[in-house]
DRENLO-239335 format. One line per 10 residues: number of its first residue (from 1); their letters; for each residue x, y, z of C-alpha. Coordinates in nm, 4 decimals. Layout:
<atoms>
NUM) a) X/Y/Z | ...
</atoms>
This chain:
<atoms>
1) xxxxxxxxxx) 4.3773/11.5888/19.0360 | 4.5228/11.9216/19.0031 | 4.9210/11.9426/18.9740 | 5.1009/12.0584/19.2886 | 5.3339/12.2954/19.1098 | 5.2090/12.5112/18.8101 | 5.4511/12.7454/18.6140 | 5.2765/12.9758/18.3675 | 5.4685/13.1805/18.1129 | 5.7451/13.2844/18.3707
11) xxxxxxxxxx) 5.9746/13.5511/18.2503 | 6.2710/13.6967/18.4345 | 6.5216/13.9537/18.2708 | 6.8188/14.1420/18.3742 | 6.8454/14.4418/18.1646 | 6.8332/14.3576/17.8071 | 6.9266/13.9934/17.8826 | 6.6249/13.7489/17.9214 | 6.7328/13.4649/18.1409 | 6.3964/13.2852/18.1473
21) xxxxxxxxxx) 6.1722/13.3446/17.8665 | 5.7984/13.2390/17.9094 | 5.8586/12.9092/18.0504 | 5.5644/12.6886/18.1541 | 5.5152/12.3390/18.2825 | 5.3372/12.1728/18.5941 | 5.4533/11.8786/18.8123 | 5.2067/11.6114/18.9516 | 5.2448/11.5203/19.3216 | 5.4769/11.2273/19.3818
31) xxxxxxxxxx) 5.6659/11.3162/19.0479 | 6.0494/11.3491/18.9770 | 6.0462/11.6318/18.7157 | 6.4186/11.7261/18.5906 | 6.4757/12.0526/18.4149 | 6.7777/11.9389/18.1735 | 7.0057/12.1762/17.9727 | 7.3592/12.3223/17.9724 | 7.5047/12.5800/18.2070 | 7.3450/12.9167/18.1744
41) xxxxxxxxxx) 7.0184/12.7593/18.0233 | 6.7827/12.9248/18.2931 | 6.7679/12.6295/18.5337 | 6.8716/12.7928/18.8526 | 6.7075/13.1302/18.7917 | 6.3727/12.9140/18.7358 | 6.4367/12.7472/19.0740 | 6.5059/13.0868/19.2366 | 6.1880/13.2250/19.1274 | 6.0027/12.9169/19.2352
51) xxxxxxxxxx) 6.1547/12.9326/19.5889 | 6.0574/13.3051/19.6376 | 6.4090/13.4370/19.6081 | 6.3585/13.6287/19.2795 | 6.0437/13.7978/19.1714 | 5.9568/13.7336/18.7955 | 5.9018/14.0095/18.5466 | 5.6209/13.8372/18.3938 | 5.3970/13.5145/18.4490 | 5.3060/13.3284/18.7627
61) xxxxxxxxxx) 5.3705/13.0033/18.9407 | 5.1623/12.8196/19.2392 | 5.2790/12.5700/19.4661 | 5.0030/12.3532/19.6315 | 4.7746/12.6330/19.5204 | 4.9886/12.9385/19.6674 | 5.1211/13.2053/19.4499 | 5.4951/13.2510/19.4598 | 5.4501/13.6179/19.4059 | 5.1543/13.6830/19.6224
71) xxxxxxxxxx) 5.2022/13.4481/19.9140 | 5.5731/13.3600/19.9523 | 5.5643/13.2764/20.3195 | 5.3163/13.0014/20.2292 | 5.5318/12.8798/19.9768 | 5.8253/12.8583/20.1825 | 5.6673/12.6566/20.4407 | 5.5810/12.3570/20.1864 | 5.9138/12.3721/19.9850 | 6.2435/12.2410/20.0634
81) xxxxxxxxxx) 6.5533/12.3832/19.8700 | 6.8877/12.2265/19.8025 | 7.1070/12.4917/19.6284 | 7.3673/12.4436/19.3765 | 7.6162/12.6431/19.6314 | 7.6551/12.4774/19.9581 | 7.4722/12.6573/20.2366 | 7.6674/12.5457/20.5417 | 7.8953/12.6567/20.8357 | 8.2015/12.4422/20.7847
91) xxxxxxxxxx) 8.3175/12.5289/21.1627 | 8.0272/12.3457/21.2757 | 7.9284/12.0095/21.2813 | 7.6690/11.8514/21.0815 | 7.4479/11.8034/21.3637 | 7.5044/12.1698/21.4466 | 7.4239/12.2911/21.1195 | 7.1171/12.0828/21.0957 | 7.0110/12.2374/21.4301 | 7.0903/12.6009/21.3154
101) xxxxxxxxxx) 6.8751/12.5723/21.0137 | 6.5852/12.3784/21.1793 | 6.5513/12.6714/21.4298 | 6.5363/12.8897/21.0824 | 6.2603/12.6959/21.0127 | 6.0744/12.7198/21.3454 | 6.1676/12.3893/21.4689 | 6.2591/12.3540/21.8503 | 6.2950/12.1254/22.1410 | 6.2214/11.7429/22.0995
111) xxxxxxxxxx) 6.0806/11.7846/21.7684 | 6.3798/11.9473/21.6318 | 6.5939/11.6794/21.7907 | 6.3906/11.4048/21.6492 | 6.3991/11.5602/21.2944 | 6.7731/11.5962/21.3179 | 6.8358/11.2301/21.4057 | 6.5790/11.1295/21.1301 | 6.7397/11.3487/20.8671 | 7.1112/11.2107/20.9709
121) xxxxxxxxxx) 6.9861/10.8631/20.8990 | 6.8229/10.9585/20.5859 | 7.1472/11.1195/20.4444 | 7.3471/10.8309/20.5911 | 7.5758/11.0669/20.8314 | 7.4602/10.9502/21.1826 | 7.7993/10.8314/21.2564 | 7.9724/11.1220/21.1683 | 7.7222/11.3767/21.2682 | 7.9704/11.5361/21.5419
131) xxxxxxxxxx) 8.2501/11.6059/21.3047 | 8.3009/11.9495/21.1735 | 8.1843/11.9951/20.8115 | 8.4935/12.1303/20.6953 | 8.6598/11.7682/20.7588 | 8.4148/11.6281/20.5359 | 8.4512/11.5349/20.1586 | 8.2650/11.7026/19.8994 | 7.9936/11.4372/19.8689 | 7.9387/11.4317/20.2375
141) xxxxxxxxxx) 7.8945/11.8214/20.2471 | 7.6385/11.7628/19.9424 | 7.4463/11.5153/20.1758 | 7.4380/11.7673/20.4717 | 7.3067/12.0367/20.2242 | 7.0274/11.7996/20.1355 | 6.9523/11.7209/20.4981 | 6.8979/12.0874/20.5528 | 6.6367/12.1131/20.2893 | 6.4369/11.8116/20.4442
151) xxxxxxxxxx) 6.4173/11.9312/20.8048 | 6.0765/12.0736/20.7965 | 5.9250/11.7786/20.5818 | 5.8664/11.9755/20.2687 | 5.5977/11.8615/20.0208 | 5.8138/11.9679/19.7210 | 6.1969/11.9409/19.7165 | 6.3903/12.1497/19.4651 | 6.7437/12.0197/19.4032 | 6.9690/12.2542/19.1825
161) xxxxxxxxxx) 7.2472/12.0600/19.0434 | 7.3022/11.8469/19.3690 | 7.6112/11.6384/19.2089 | 7.8206/11.9162/19.0605 | 8.1821/11.8565/19.1710 | 8.1693/11.5411/19.3499 | 8.3122/11.1810/19.3207 | 8.1177/10.9190/19.1586 | 8.0560/10.7243/19.4701 | 7.8816/11.0075/19.6409
171) xxxxxxxxxx) 7.6985/11.0937/19.3064 | 7.5545/10.7568/19.3327 | 7.4607/10.7951/19.6899 | 7.2825/11.1237/19.6044 | 7.0991/10.9797/19.3134 | 6.9786/10.6645/19.5277 | 6.8711/10.9067/19.8182 | 6.6561/11.1122/19.5587 | 6.5022/10.7852/19.4442 | 6.4367/10.6784/19.8066
181) xxxxxxxxxx) 6.2575/11.0194/19.9030 | 6.0489/10.9983/19.5984 | 5.9256/10.6420/19.7114 | 5.7968/10.8026/20.0315 | 5.5911/11.0385/19.8145 | 5.7927/11.3525/19.7923 | 5.7709/11.5461/19.5015 | 6.0915/11.6532/19.3371 | 6.2188/11.9285/19.0955 | 6.5667/11.8554/18.9748
191) xxxxxxxxxx) 6.7993/12.0655/18.7792 | 7.0951/11.8794/18.5964 | 7.3188/11.9295/18.2710 | 7.3861/11.5363/18.2985 | 7.1539/11.3620/18.0585 | 7.2326/11.0385/18.2547 | 7.0997/11.1533/18.5563 | 6.7618/11.2955/18.4288 | 6.7221/10.9768/18.2183 | 6.7633/10.7676/18.5485
201) xxxxxxxxxx) 6.5567/10.9627/18.7812 | 6.2806/11.1453/18.5884 | 5.9148/11.0589/18.5407 | 5.9144/11.3530/18.2838 | 6.2046/11.5890/18.1470 | 6.1808/11.9571/18.0282 | 6.4732/12.0562/17.8103 | 6.5731/12.4060/17.8671 | 6.8186/12.6233/17.6609 | 6.8923/12.9826/17.6493
211) xxxxxxxxxx) 6.5894/13.0300/17.8961 | 6.3353/12.8677/17.6808 | 6.1618/12.5413/17.7498 | 6.2017/12.3602/17.3935 | 6.0893/12.0120/17.4808 | 5.8715/11.8436/17.7404 | 5.7649/11.4768/17.8088 | 5.8487/11.1577/17.9136 | 6.1844/11.0203/17.7836 | 5.9996/10.7750/17.5318
221) xxxxxxxxxx) 5.8043/11.0901/17.3894 | 6.1038/11.2856/17.3687 | 6.3465/11.0426/17.1759 | 6.0391/10.9989/16.9672 | 6.1305/11.3594/16.8188 | 6.4402/11.2150/16.6820 | 6.3013/10.8724/16.5584 | 6.5403/10.5677/16.5516 | 6.8496/10.8058/16.4334 | 7.1772/10.7101/16.6112
231) xxxxxxxxxx) 7.4655/10.9301/16.7106 | 7.8346/10.8755/16.6133 | 8.0703/11.0695/16.8331 | 8.4523/11.1206/16.7326 | 8.6793/11.1829/16.9967 | 8.9777/11.3970/16.8476 | 9.2745/11.5856/16.9690 | 9.2756/11.9303/17.1335 | 9.4563/12.0907/16.8465 | 9.2361/11.9555/16.5901
241) xxxxxxxxxx) 8.9926/12.1564/16.3814 | 8.6696/11.9958/16.4996 | 8.4573/12.2725/16.3207 | 8.6261/12.2222/15.9694 | 8.5798/11.8303/16.0140 | 8.2157/11.8627/16.1129 | 8.1496/12.0770/15.7928 | 8.3367/11.8390/15.5633 | 8.1127/11.5448/15.6845 | 7.7725/11.6972/15.6025
251) xxxxxxxxxx) 7.7751/11.5870/15.2235 | 7.8369/11.2427/15.3042 | 7.5433/11.0518/15.2124 | 7.3479/10.9269/15.5390 | 7.4747/11.2218/15.7360 | 7.1879/11.4006/15.8872 | 7.3692/11.6353/16.1135 | 7.7338/11.7017/16.1917 | 7.8288/11.9359/16.4748 | 8.1386/12.0207/16.6569
261) xxxxxxxxxx) 8.2140/12.0475/17.0491 | 8.5287/12.0561/17.2458 | 8.7477/11.8053/17.0953 | 8.4679/11.6180/16.9495 | 8.2466/11.5943/16.6495 | 7.9050/11.4645/16.6892 | 7.7106/11.2937/16.3810 | 7.3642/11.1968/16.3476 | 7.2584/10.9401/16.1004 | 6.9866/10.6762/16.0624
271) xxxxxxxxxx) 7.2490/10.3945/16.0896 | 7.5668/10.4857/16.2192 | 7.7562/10.2114/16.1222 | 7.6798/10.2646/15.7553 | 7.8490/10.6076/15.7544 | 8.1474/10.4908/15.9726 | 8.3862/10.4080/15.7183 | 8.3467/10.7250/15.4975 | 8.3496/10.9574/15.8094 | 8.6649/10.7962/15.9098
281) xxxxxxxxxx) 8.8202/10.8283/15.5694 | 8.7138/11.1960/15.5531 | 8.8874/11.2619/15.8675 | 9.2120/11.0522/15.7554 | 9.2019/11.2691/15.4085 | 9.2323/11.5848/15.6296 | 9.4979/11.4451/15.8484 | 9.2891/11.4448/16.1846 | 9.3462/11.1614/16.4082 | 9.0292/11.0003/16.5717
291) xxxxxxxxxx) 9.1296/10.8811/16.9178 | 8.8137/10.7035/16.9869 | 8.4508/10.6811/16.8957 | 8.1101/10.5940/17.0153 | 7.7963/10.4968/16.8726 | 7.4732/10.5727/17.0630 | 7.1122/10.4935/17.0407 | 6.8497/10.7733/17.0702 | 6.8632/10.9459/17.4310 | 6.7990/11.2882/17.5856
301) xxxxxxxxxx) 7.1386/11.4227/17.4469 | 7.0441/11.3143/17.0827 | 6.7128/11.5217/17.1385 | 6.9168/11.8280/17.2557 | 7.1566/11.7952/16.9716 | 6.8472/11.7416/16.7285 | 6.6850/12.0495/16.8622 | 6.9625/12.2900/16.9001 | 7.2315/12.1766/16.6609 | 7.4695/12.1419/16.9364
311) xxxx) 7.5670/11.9123/17.2327 | 7.4152/11.9102/17.5627 | 7.7658/11.9227/17.7343 | 7.8418/12.2743/17.5702
</atoms>
């Protein structure tokens, strides 16, 4: 069965800056596919090209067989988009927002009213549908934003960082709603810089950095790239020299990599517990206080660190 979405060597440039550099991947119908990468990696630009908002400088993409560059209207009819920035009118109620965007999709009359009621039920806001959006919490606004993208029953839903800036309870509700939508057969392209979200949701993950897709596969396939190595994370004070500590750790036997991030030093080793004592000793020698530490088994963040030499949170 051919993929419902095919991306072939996409390129997007802004002057001398290349935001997306020869990105290629495909998504099967009914799959949740995540683009995982730090801020500025090219995730939103990729979504914008696929949703026909931007034209690429090179490459092509097809959604359900339709070219995003040559058949933009056909593509728009079969995709739903949940943008990172809220696209809502805050002086209108949730129902009024859905009615406005539904008419933009070409829905009207009883069909529109039915879809509004169905979507309000899906996003869990039926009882608050007549309240103005400006009275909503950030998480509730995010749910209305998702509802707008669902009104016309798209075949493929693009969700660009839908949980940024919301509380844990609302984040949980959104992740559960993504899984529920997928159970109905909807194909989802989800972008995030949260490793935990990609790990929980995705059938496959594409890791993107500096506009390039640097790894692609299931979580099991990706973590095989770092074998059974473990990650030791040292949390240090804001005034401590993380970079200097990281450099000083690299000659300790058993340390494979040591990298500095904001207030943290991340160390990769075959067995984290075996290098724990000498690592802490080296920090003490340099007068650096370790506030806390974590040991993590291979995960997507370790893959990113392995491939790029820096933490996903950068």
